[in-house]
GURO-379248 format. One line per field, with one value per residue (C-alpha): residue number from 1; residue in one letter; z, y negated, x negated. Coordinates in nm, 4 decimals. Each point is the difference from the previous one (the first is absolute). Example, Ala and Ser with C-alpha at 12.3 -4.5 7.8 and 13.67 -1.06 7.14 Angstrom:
2
pos c(1:2);
code c(a:s);
Z c(0.7800:-0.0660);
Y c(0.4500:-0.3440);
X c(-1.2300:-0.1370);
This chain:
301
pos c(1:2:3:4:5:6:7:8:9:10:11:12:13:14:15:16:17:18:19:20:21:22:23:24:25:26:27:28:29:30:31:32:33:34:35:36:37:38:39:40:41:42:43:44:45:46:47:48:49:50:51:52:53:54:55:56:57:58:59:60:61:62:63:64:65:66:67:68:69:70:71:72:73:74:75:76:77:78:79:80:81:82:83:84:85:86:87:88:89:90:91:92:93:94:95:96:97:98:99:100:101:102:103:104:105:106:107:108:109:110:111:112:113:114:115:116:117:118:119:120:121:122:123:124:125:126:127:128:129:130:131:132:133:134:135:136:137:138:139:140:141:142:143:144:145:146:147:148:149:150:151:152:153:154:155:156:157:158:159:160:161:162:163:164:165:166:167:168:169:170:171:172:173:174:175:176:177:178:179:180:181:182:183:184:185:186:187:188:189:190:191:192:193:194:195:196:197:198:199:200:201:202:203:204:205:206:207:208:209:210:211:212:213:214:215:216:217:218:219:220:221:222:223:224:225:226:227:228:229:230:231:232:233:234:235:236:237:238:239:240:241:242:243:244:245:246:247:248:249:250:251:252:253:254:255:256:257:258:259:260:261:262:263:264:265:266:267:268:269:270:271:272:273:274:275:276:277:278:279:280:281:282:283:284:285:286:287:288:289:290:291:292:293:294:295:296:297:298:299:300:301);
code c(e:q:l:s:l:t:t:g:g:r:s:v:t:g:n:l:g:e:m:v:n:k:g:f:e:f:e:l:a:g:d:i:f:r:t:e:k:f:k:w:t:v:s:a:n:l:n:l:y:d:n:e:v:t:k:l:v:t:n:d:d:p:t:t:l:d:v:n:e:s:d:l:f:t:a:s:n:y:y:t:i:l:r:v:g:e:e:v:n:t:f:y:v:p:r:y:a:g:v:n:p:a:n:g:e:a:l:y:l:d:k:d:g:n:v:t:n:s:a:d:g:n:e:v:v:l:s:g:k:s:p:f:a:d:l:d:g:s:i:s:t:t:m:q:y:n:g:f:d:l:s:a:n:f:y:y:k:m:g:n:y:t:y:n:l:p:e:q:n:m:l:s:d:g:d:n:a:n:d:n:q:r:l:d:a:f:n:y:w:r:n:p:g:d:t:n:v:l:p:r:p:n:s:n:s:n:q:t:s:t:r:f:l:q:k:g:d:y:i:r:l:r:s:l:q:l:g:y:t:i:p:k:k:f:t:e:n:m:a:i:q:s:a:r:i:y:v:s:g:t:n:l:w:t:y:a:p:y:y:k:g:d:p:e:v:g:i:g:s:g:e:t:q:g:a:s:v:v:p:g:e:f:a:l:y:s:y:p:t:t:a:s:l:s:l:g:v:d:i:q:f);
Z c(0.0022:-0.1003:0.2729:0.0059:0.0168:0.3013:0.1970:-0.0491:-0.2395:-0.3405:0.0661:0.2604:-0.0484:0.0264:-0.0986:-0.3727:0.0426:0.1033:-0.0974:0.0810:0.0617:0.0004:0.0221:0.1040:0.1462:-0.0223:0.1565:-0.0246:0.1563:0.0556:-0.0447:-0.3486:0.1074:0.3388:0.0997:0.2609:-0.2368:-0.2464:0.0520:-0.2507:0.1028:-0.2055:0.0886:-0.2195:0.0336:-0.2378:0.0437:-0.2278:-0.0275:-0.1449:0.0344:-0.1513:0.0173:0.1053:0.0398:-0.1019:0.1007:-0.2660:-0.1020:-0.1088:-0.0250:-0.3547:0.0052:0.0144:-0.3302:0.0890:-0.2653:0.2111:0.3561:0.0831:-0.1186:0.1813:-0.1328:0.2732:-0.1368:-0.0909:-0.3596:-0.0303:-0.0880:0.2531:0.1064:0.2713:-0.1248:0.1721:-0.0682:-0.0943:0.2054:0.1697:-0.2380:-0.3069:-0.2997:-0.2368:-0.3137:-0.3811:-0.1482:-0.2233:-0.3365:-0.1521:-0.2908:-0.3414:-0.2462:-0.2747:0.1734:0.3441:0.2065:0.3426:0.0098:0.2798:0.0491:0.0541:0.2596:-0.2449:-0.0803:-0.3439:-0.1033:-0.0001:-0.0035:0.2912:0.3726:0.1147:0.1552:-0.0428:0.3525:0.1274:0.3364:-0.0143:0.2194:0.2178:-0.0670:0.3177:0.2004:0.2520:-0.0206:-0.0159:0.2006:0.1538:0.2328:0.0668:-0.0095:0.2398:0.0137:0.2173:-0.0470:0.2509:-0.0591:0.1881:0.1455:-0.3269:-0.0243:-0.2944:0.0307:-0.2543:0.0025:-0.3044:-0.0185:-0.2800:-0.1061:-0.2748:-0.1460:0.0419:-0.2670:-0.0091:-0.2297:-0.1188:-0.0215:-0.0527:-0.3064:-0.1356:0.0307:-0.1306:-0.2996:-0.0727:-0.3762:-0.0412:0.2658:0.2511:-0.2560:0.2223:0.2867:0.0496:-0.2238:0.0055:-0.2828:-0.1360:-0.0396:-0.3360:-0.1250:-0.1317:-0.3268:-0.3051:-0.3131:-0.1067:0.0934:0.3067:0.2727:0.3556:0.0445:0.2178:-0.1387:-0.2150:0.1938:0.0786:0.3140:0.0125:-0.0351:0.3606:0.1410:0.3285:-0.0853:0.0731:-0.1951:0.3279:0.2378:0.1027:0.2079:0.3181:0.0542:0.1352:0.2281:0.1757:0.1898:0.3078:0.1903:-0.0397:0.2515:0.0032:0.3311:0.1706:0.3606:0.1125:0.1971:0.3762:0.0143:-0.1783:0.2354:0.3454:0.1043:-0.0852:0.2375:-0.3002:0.0253:-0.3756:-0.3166:-0.3283:-0.3230:-0.2735:-0.3206:-0.0628:-0.2703:-0.0368:-0.3128:-0.2169:-0.2516:-0.1285:-0.2716:-0.1240:-0.3482:-0.0759:0.1919:-0.1388:0.3043:0.3716:0.0828:0.3597:-0.0946:0.2020:0.3408:0.1274:0.0679:-0.3304:-0.1708:0.0212:-0.0136:0.1090:0.2734:-0.2574:-0.1681:0.1447:0.0228:-0.3271:-0.2119:-0.1861:-0.0664:0.0452:0.0474:0.3319:0.0125:-0.0686:0.2821:0.0745:-0.0174:0.2582:0.1030:0.3315:0.1876:0.3625:0.3102:0.2996:0.3141:0.3309:0.3136);
Y c(0.0006:-0.3419:-0.2600:-0.3673:-0.0762:-0.2168:0.3262:0.0735:0.2954:0.0648:0.3134:0.2509:0.3660:0.1079:0.2757:0.0205:0.1745:0.3274:0.3632:0.3420:0.3094:0.3455:0.3497:0.3526:0.2503:0.3754:0.2677:0.3744:0.2579:0.3724:0.3321:0.1502:0.3249:0.1368:0.3431:0.1073:-0.0706:-0.2532:-0.3334:-0.2657:-0.3282:-0.2922:-0.3491:-0.2878:-0.3422:-0.2417:-0.3716:-0.1957:-0.3803:-0.2812:-0.3721:-0.2891:-0.3837:-0.1218:-0.3755:-0.2632:-0.3610:-0.2703:-0.0833:-0.3582:0.0287:-0.1273:0.1943:0.3364:0.1564:0.0747:0.1283:-0.1239:-0.0722:0.3679:0.1056:-0.0405:0.1185:0.1760:0.0506:-0.2685:0.1474:0.0252:0.3671:0.0701:-0.1746:-0.0276:0.0157:0.0606:0.3487:0.1328:0.1742:-0.2113:-0.0929:0.1351:-0.0277:-0.2844:0.0369:0.0196:0.3413:0.1504:0.1412:0.1497:-0.1059:-0.1308:0.2537:-0.2553:-0.2499:0.1445:-0.2650:0.0829:0.0027:-0.0890:-0.0252:-0.3445:-0.0561:0.1206:0.3183:-0.1139:0.0873:-0.2882:-0.0515:-0.2415:0.0855:-0.3565:-0.0843:0.3510:0.1187:0.1994:0.1448:0.3757:0.1347:0.2868:-0.0509:-0.1223:0.1073:0.1615:0.3773:0.1621:0.2951:0.1521:0.2916:0.2860:0.3764:0.2079:0.3711:0.2337:0.3640:0.2302:0.3524:0.2190:-0.2837:-0.2064:-0.3204:-0.2201:-0.3427:-0.2616:-0.3352:-0.1806:-0.3532:-0.1245:-0.3285:-0.0977:-0.2980:-0.2846:-0.1954:-0.1609:-0.2596:0.1408:-0.3023:0.2088:0.1668:-0.3464:-0.1168:0.3181:0.0270:-0.3666:0.0119:-0.2268:-0.2530:0.1279:0.1405:-0.0912:0.2062:0.3769:0.1657:0.3452:0.2293:0.0107:-0.3802:0.0745:0.1722:-0.3251:-0.0911:-0.0301:0.0635:-0.0603:0.3066:0.0925:0.1461:0.1253:-0.2665:-0.3021:-0.3564:-0.1522:-0.1924:-0.3396:-0.2134:0.0144:0.3720:0.1063:-0.2310:0.0795:0.2432:0.3454:0.1415:-0.0014:0.0661:0.3663:0.2250:0.1056:0.3487:0.2403:0.2949:0.0462:0.2901:-0.2061:0.2861:0.3631:0.2195:0.3635:0.1489:0.3264:0.0694:0.2423:0.2965:-0.0323:0.3375:-0.1885:-0.3016:0.1127:0.0970:-0.3497:-0.1863:-0.1280:-0.0208:-0.0399:-0.0752:-0.1080:-0.0948:-0.2041:-0.1960:-0.2871:-0.2595:-0.3239:-0.1544:0.2947:-0.0274:-0.2666:0.0124:-0.3373:0.0461:-0.3670:-0.2114:-0.0246:-0.0314:0.0677:-0.0240:-0.0961:-0.3582:-0.3172:0.1859:-0.0579:-0.3159:0.0300:-0.1769:-0.3817:-0.0876:-0.3029:0.0149:-0.0080:0.3195:0.3304:0.3007:0.1899:-0.2849:-0.0423:0.2237:-0.2150:0.1348:0.1901:0.3329:0.3123:0.2356:0.2112:0.3820:0.1894:0.3546:0.1032:0.3113:0.0377:0.2223:-0.0210:0.1644:-0.0021:0.1201);
X c(-0.0031:-0.1397:-0.0514:-0.0608:-0.3769:0.0784:0.0313:-0.3650:0.0542:0.1460:0.2060:0.1120:0.0660:0.3670:0.2348:0.0675:0.3258:0.1435:-0.0439:0.1349:-0.2072:0.1533:-0.1349:0.0315:-0.2498:0.0110:-0.2246:0.0025:-0.2472:0.0049:-0.1709:0.0147:-0.1482:-0.1032:-0.1529:-0.2483:-0.2920:0.1334:0.1767:0.0993:0.1574:0.1132:0.1195:0.1156:0.1372:0.1743:0.0487:0.2436:-0.0177:0.2069:-0.0386:0.1987:-0.0316:0.3439:-0.0609:-0.2614:-0.0408:0.0098:-0.3565:-0.0634:-0.3766:-0.0831:-0.3271:0.1780:0.0996:0.3663:0.2324:0.2940:0.0795:0.0515:-0.3476:-0.3216:-0.3391:-0.1931:-0.3535:-0.2534:-0.0197:0.3850:0.0218:0.2730:0.3201:0.2517:0.3643:0.3204:0.1204:-0.3424:-0.2765:-0.2606:-0.2833:0.1736:-0.2390:0.0630:-0.2060:0.0583:0.0819:-0.2809:0.1226:-0.3124:-0.2160:0.1018:-0.1403:-0.0154:-0.2358:-0.0944:0.1789:0.1257:0.3754:0.2495:0.3645:0.1607:0.2690:0.2663:-0.1880:-0.1271:-0.3581:-0.2396:-0.3809:0.0064:0.0153:0.0331:0.3297:0.1325:-0.0224:0.2947:0.1005:-0.0765:0.2871:-0.1110:-0.3696:-0.1830:-0.2988:0.2281:0.0463:0.3383:-0.1245:-0.3032:-0.0819:-0.2288:-0.0142:-0.2160:-0.0690:-0.1998:-0.0858:-0.1652:-0.1177:-0.2449:-0.2059:0.0141:0.1984:0.0839:0.1752:0.0885:0.1729:0.1465:0.1287:0.2308:0.1483:0.2391:0.1763:-0.2421:-0.1773:-0.3490:-0.1464:-0.3364:-0.2331:-0.3158:0.1550:0.1090:-0.3614:-0.1606:0.2400:-0.0276:0.0312:-0.3034:0.0956:-0.2608:-0.2494:-0.2969:0.1328:0.0104:0.2567:0.1430:-0.0935:0.3521:-0.0063:-0.1698:0.3134:0.1385:0.1860:-0.2293:0.2002:0.3610:0.2106:-0.2051:0.2205:-0.0618:-0.2698:-0.0578:0.0599:-0.2731:-0.2731:0.1570:-0.0036:0.3793:0.0478:-0.0324:0.2641:0.1704:0.2823:0.1444:-0.2875:-0.1998:0.2876:-0.0160:0.2134:-0.1789:0.1383:-0.2531:-0.0592:-0.3293:-0.1665:-0.0927:-0.1653:-0.0903:-0.1720:-0.1064:-0.1202:-0.0988:0.0158:-0.2722:0.1378:-0.0557:-0.1864:-0.2859:-0.0053:0.1147:-0.3515:-0.1191:0.2399:0.1826:0.3780:0.0535:-0.1963:0.1291:-0.1735:0.1768:-0.0313:0.2251:0.0640:0.1912:0.1608:-0.1178:0.2827:0.2353:0.2694:0.1078:0.1641:0.0571:-0.2527:-0.3583:-0.2156:0.0274:0.3747:-0.0699:-0.0921:0.0514:0.0048:-0.3462:-0.2002:-0.1741:0.2950:-0.0379:0.3668:0.1939:0.2607:0.2780:-0.1299:0.1190:-0.2325:0.0001:0.1383:-0.3274:-0.2968:-0.3020:-0.3540:-0.0072:-0.1834:0.2160:0.0915:-0.3008:0.0060:-0.2110:-0.1039:-0.1310:-0.1182:0.0477:-0.0205:0.2401:-0.1266:0.1782:-0.1761);
């Protein structure tokens, strides 16, 4: 909210409006198989989310690029928007329509859905596409047999979208030719009739659009451990109550069919984001989640 300079400051932080958050949580656990020697247990949980902006204040700040009084842009680069009836930080970008095979120009859809070669002024609210997931959860399982044990934990997330800035910069279509580029950046239009290619090198080809907006669905093997408990007959003479050796790993496997990169972006401190940007809204340049392997021994006296 703007203040008179006679107060000693230009503005004060206030509530932008109102929103509603709704959700459900489900959890299930039990034994799949149980005998004297073999035991298999599984547990799973599912969280469903839904949020909606229900009211916004009138914004009279002339420096804010508002479409109308019910819209407020939330990020400093104006990729997302607050609009009544939509999710918080719904993406607001032009829609990419591919490459013109005749001349290699990048194509977009205007506000009416017609094909054009200009992204400027053709931003639209992408209903249902925000950084917030529709659901997430985990699945855990443990097996025990004759002293051996195997445990695994999977985490999954679906329904969120992330704007992939590294991909926009590394598939720059000539705009950032002096920076590192991906190998497939060279698969660009060269001759009339070329299809399944990137736009021809041009400083205007890699404009902000749905070309770099990617669905963040993924499932990740968060942890995996295999262990063996040494029988007591081998340890009781050494004053050892129990001894177990194990090998474990974290983040060993990830399946992300739509997103190109680490789907867990924007969560750690490596993302230099402003207060108005929610975690996962943009992929910047933080390090990907690290996979690890370890070997250990657990001895109890």
